[in-house]
MIVOTOR-574746 format. One record per atom (N, C-alpha, C): residue number from 0; residue in one letter; atom name; x, y, z. Coordinates in steps of 0.02 Angstrom, whole numbers, plus 32768, in hexadecimal, padded with zeros to 4 digits. Last residue first. Layout:
N
num	residu	atome	x	y	z
NUM	a	CA	X	Y	Z
...
//
This chain:
68
num	residu	atome	x	y	z
67	h	N	291B	E14F	16E8
67	h	CA	295A	E138	16CB
67	h	C	294E	E108	1693
66	t	N	28A3	E169	1721
66	t	CA	28C2	E19F	16FA
66	t	C	2903	E18B	16DA
65	s	N	2881	E0FC	176C
65	s	CA	285B	E107	172F
65	s	C	2878	E140	1704
64	d	N	28D5	E106	17DA
64	d	CA	28DF	E0CF	17AA
64	d	C	28BA	E0DB	1768
63	l	N	289B	E175	181A
63	l	CA	28E0	E179	1800
63	l	C	28ED	E143	17CC
62	i	N	281F	E13E	183A
62	i	CA	2823	E17A	180F
62	i	C	2868	E180	17F1
61	d	N	2845	E0D5	188D
61	d	CA	2820	E0C7	184F
61	d	C	2825	E102	181F
60	r	N	287F	E11F	18F6
60	r	CA	28A8	E0F2	18CE
60	r	C	2887	E0E1	188C
59	k	N	280D	E15F	1926
59	k	CA	2844	E187	190B
59	k	C	2871	E15C	18DF
58	r	N	27C5	E0EE	1951
58	r	CA	27A9	E11A	191C
58	r	C	27E1	E144	18FC
57	l	N	2819	E0C1	19B7
57	l	CA	280C	E096	197C
57	l	C	27F1	E0BF	1942
56	d	N	280F	E12D	1A10
56	d	CA	2850	E11C	19F2
56	d	C	2847	E0F1	19B4
55	e	N	2788	E122	1A33
55	e	CA	27A1	E15E	1A11
55	e	C	27E3	E151	19EE
54	i	N	278C	E0A7	1A75
54	i	CA	2763	E0AE	1A38
54	i	C	277A	E0EB	1A10
53	a	N	27DE	E0CA	1AE1
53	a	CA	27F4	E097	1AB2
53	a	C	27CD	E09B	1A70
52	a	N	278C	E127	1B21
52	a	CA	27CD	E13C	1B07
52	a	C	27E7	E10A	1AD4
51	v	N	2723	E0D3	1B46
51	v	CA	2716	E10B	1B18
51	v	C	2758	E123	1AF9
50	a	N	2768	E080	1BA0
50	a	CA	2748	E064	1B63
50	a	C	273C	E09A	1B30
49	e	N	278C	E0D8	1C04
49	e	CA	27C0	E0B5	1BDE
49	e	C	27A4	E099	1B9D
48	q	N	270D	E0FC	1C30
48	q	CA	2738	E12F	1C13
48	q	C	2771	E10F	1BEA
47	a	N	26DF	E085	1C66
47	a	CA	26BD	E0A0	1C2B
47	a	C	26E9	E0D4	1C08
46	s	N	276A	E01A	1C92
46	s	CA	2739	E04F	1CA0
46	s	C	2718	E065	1C5F
45	w	N	2774	DF66	1C8B
45	w	CA	278B	DFA9	1C7C
45	w	C	2756	DFDC	1C8E
44	g	N	2738	DEEA	1CA3
44	g	CA	2761	DF08	1CD6
44	g	C	277D	DF4D	1CC8
43	a	N	26DB	DEB3	1C51
43	a	CA	271D	DE93	1C51
43	a	C	274E	DEB4	1C81
42	k	N	2672	DF0A	1C5E
42	k	CA	266A	DEC6	1C7A
42	k	C	26AD	DEA1	1C7D
41	v	N	26AB	DF73	1C16
41	v	CA	269F	DF7B	1C5E
41	v	C	2697	DF37	1C7F
40	a	N	26AA	DF3B	1B95
40	a	CA	26E9	DF4F	1BB4
40	a	C	26E1	DF55	1C00
39	a	N	2621	DF2B	1B80
39	a	CA	264D	DEF0	1B81
39	a	C	268F	DF00	1BA3
38	d	N	25F8	DFB2	1B81
38	d	CA	25DD	DF83	1BB2
38	d	C	260A	DF45	1BB8
37	i	N	263D	DFE1	1B11
37	i	CA	264C	DFFC	1B53
37	i	C	2634	DFCD	1B8A
36	i	N	25FC	DF96	1AAE
36	i	CA	2644	DF90	1AB7
36	i	C	2658	DFA8	1AFD
35	r	N	2579	DFC5	1ABC
35	r	CA	2588	DF7D	1AC8
35	r	C	25D2	DF72	1AD4
34	a	N	2589	E04A	1A97
34	a	CA	2571	E03A	1ADB
34	a	C	2580	DFF1	1AEC
33	e	N	25AF	E03A	1A12
33	e	CA	25DE	E057	1A42
33	e	C	25CA	E047	1A89
32	c	N	2536	E007	19DF
32	c	CA	2573	DFE0	19DB
32	c	C	25A6	DFFA	1A0E
31	e	N	24E1	E073	19F3
31	e	CA	24D3	E033	1A14
31	e	C	2511	E007	1A16
30	l	N	251B	E0D1	199F
30	l	CA	2517	E0DE	19E7
30	l	C	250C	E09E	1A0D
29	a	N	2509	E08F	1924
29	a	CA	254C	E0A0	193A
29	a	C	254D	E0AD	1986
28	l	N	247D	E088	191D
28	l	CA	24A4	E04B	1922
28	l	C	24EB	E058	193A
27	r	N	2461	E112	1911
27	r	CA	2445	E0EC	1949
27	r	C	246D	E0AB	1954
26	n	N	24A2	E130	1898
26	n	CA	24B6	E150	18D6
26	n	C	249E	E12A	1913
25	y	N	2459	E0DE	183E
25	y	CA	24A2	E0D7	1845
25	y	C	24B9	E0F3	1888
24	v	N	23DA	E116	184B
24	v	CA	23E5	E0D0	185D
24	v	C	242F	E0C4	1869
23	p	N	23F0	E199	181A
23	p	CA	23D7	E18D	185E
23	p	C	23E3	E146	1876
22	e	N	2424	E17C	1793
22	e	CA	244C	E19B	17C7
22	e	C	2431	E191	180D
21	i	N	23D3	E150	172D
21	i	CA	23EF	E11E	175A
21	i	C	2416	E13B	1795
20	a	N	23AB	E1C5	16EC
20	a	CA	2378	E195	1702
20	a	C	2395	E165	1736
19	e	N	2420	E204	16C9
19	e	CA	23F3	E225	16F8
19	e	C	23BF	E1F5	1714
18	q	N	244E	E1A4	166C
18	q	CA	2474	E1B2	16AA
18	q	C	2448	E1D4	16DD
17	l	N	23F5	E1AF	1605
17	l	CA	23F3	E172	162D
17	l	C	2418	E17E	166F
16	t	N	23AF	E255	15FE
16	t	CA	23E3	E224	15EF
16	t	C	23D8	E1E6	161A
15	l	N	2335	E296	1616
15	l	CA	2361	E2AD	15E1
15	l	C	2395	E278	15CD
14	i	N	2293	E25B	1629
14	i	CA	22D7	E258	1643
14	i	C	2306	E26A	1609
13	h	N	2209	E25B	1612
13	h	CA	2232	E292	15FB
13	h	C	2276	E294	161D
12	d	N	21C2	E1E9	1628
12	d	CA	21C1	E21B	165D
12	d	C	21F1	E255	164F
11	e	N	21D3	E184	15CE
11	e	CA	21A5	E1BB	15BB
11	e	C	21A0	E1F1	15F0
10	p	N	2223	E128	1610
10	p	CA	2240	E153	15DD
10	p	C	2213	E18E	15CB
9	k	N	2201	E12B	16C1
9	k	CA	21F1	E112	167E
9	k	C	220F	E142	164A
8	v	N	2245	E0FA	1757
8	v	CA	2240	E131	1727
8	v	C	2233	E112	16E3
7	h	N	226F	E0AB	17C0
7	h	CA	2229	E0BC	17BB
7	h	C	221D	E0F8	178C
6	i	N	22D6	E025	17C8
6	i	CA	22D2	E068	17AC
6	i	C	2288	E077	17A0
5	h	N	2318	DFC4	1848
5	h	CA	22DF	DFD2	181E
5	h	C	22E0	E01B	1807
4	a	N	2375	DF86	1896
4	a	CA	238C	DFAD	185D
4	a	C	2353	DFBC	182D
3	s	N	2399	DF6B	193C
3	s	CA	2364	DF71	190B
3	s	C	237C	DF9E	18D3
2	m	N	23CF	DF0A	19C0
2	m	CA	23E4	DF30	1986
2	m	C	23AB	DF30	1953
1	a	N	23A7	DF1C	1A68
1	a	CA	2397	DEFA	1A29
1	a	C	23AB	DF27	19EF
0	m	N	2404	DF0F	1AF6
0	m	CA	23EF	DF3D	1AC1
0	m	C	23E2	DF16	1A82
//
């Protein structure tokens, strides 16, 4: 999977916020990153389900750490 972070939105296209402009790229990269992590875990011998569960646990830990 080739990572691409090109933004095809120009400021004059009436984008309300920078966040709205970059959100599609952010989401695409997040999905691509998760797919790579799952692929690496499967190649290392874990199941895709175990990898997804581990990613979810890491996200929960990040959320808890960010609230303290």
